[in-house]
C-alpha positions, -999 to 999 in steps of 0.1 A, spaced: -389 -197 -368 -388 -233 -382 -353 -236 -371 -364 -225 -337 -391 -252 -337 -366 -277 -348 -342 -268 -319 -370 -269 -294 -379 -304 -305 -341 -314 -299 -344 -296 -263 -374 -315 -254 -355 -351 -254 -355 -359 -217 -324 -351 -198 -328 -381 -178 -324 -406 -207 -287 -395 -207 -275 -403 -174 -237 -414 -168 -230 -441 -142 -211 -428 -112 -195 -446 -81 -193 -479 -97 -231 -478 -105 -240 -475 -68 -252 -442 -69 -266 -441 -103 -295 -419 -96 -282 -383 -103 -310 -359 -107 -311 -344 -139 -336 -316 -129 -312 -288 -133 -303 -296 -167 -341 -300 -176 -348 -266 -162 -319 -249 -181 -333 -267 -214 -369 -256 -205 -357 -219 -202 -342 -221 -235 -375 -236 -250 -393 -206 -236 -368 -180 -250 -372 -198 -283 -409 -199 -281 -410 -161 -276 -390 -157 -307 -413 -180 -325 -443 -162 -316 -427 -128 -323 -421 -140 -360 -456 -154 -363 -473 -124 -349 -453 -100 -370 -463 -118 -403 -499 -123 -390 -500 -84 -386 -488 -82 -422 -513 -105 -434 -541 -85 -417 -526 -54 -437 -535 -71 -470 -573 -76 -458 -577 -40 -449 -604 -23 -448 -621 -56 -434 -619 -59 -398 -614 -89 -376 -628 -99 -340 -625 -72 -313 -595 -92 -296 -577 -95 -328 -579 -59 -337 -570 -50 -301 -537 -71 -304 -532 -58 -338 -533 -20 -323 -510 -32 -296 -484 -45 -321 -487 -17 -344 -478 7 -316 -443 -8 -317 -438 -22 -351 -448 -4 -382 -462 -21 -414 -436 -35 -438 -438 -11 -468 -403 -17 -481 -374 -41 -474 -359 -35 -439 -340 -54 -413 -366 -69 -390 -345 -79 -361 -355 -47 -340 -392 -57 -349 -388 -90 -335 -372 -78 -303 -400 -54 -299 -428 -80 -303 -407 -101 -279 -409 -74 -255 -446 -69 -259 -450 -110 -253 -427 -110 -221 -444 -79 -206 -479 -96 -212 -492 -67 -233 -515 -87 -256 -551 -92 -248 -558 -129 -244 -597 -128 -238 
């Protein structure tokens, strides 16, 4: 997730700061809105992946605190996550787990309040 955060910082550099003069400088007001939109979509995609990683390991951390319970909203979200991703007991590839959590995020399945 640290690499994705770093990539997002790079993508957040303003597209308008890198404009190329055209037509001998007479029409140097090229909109960079489309480029900014593409970068924004990439940032959002990265954010979903970052949140997937963080949620996966937060859930794993809660497992170590059992049988203690957290707030109602945390327990509800924990149950939602565990409905798609099992507790890490042994080494395994976690790519499918991350994709399953990303799907939960994209489908807005988590409880927010």
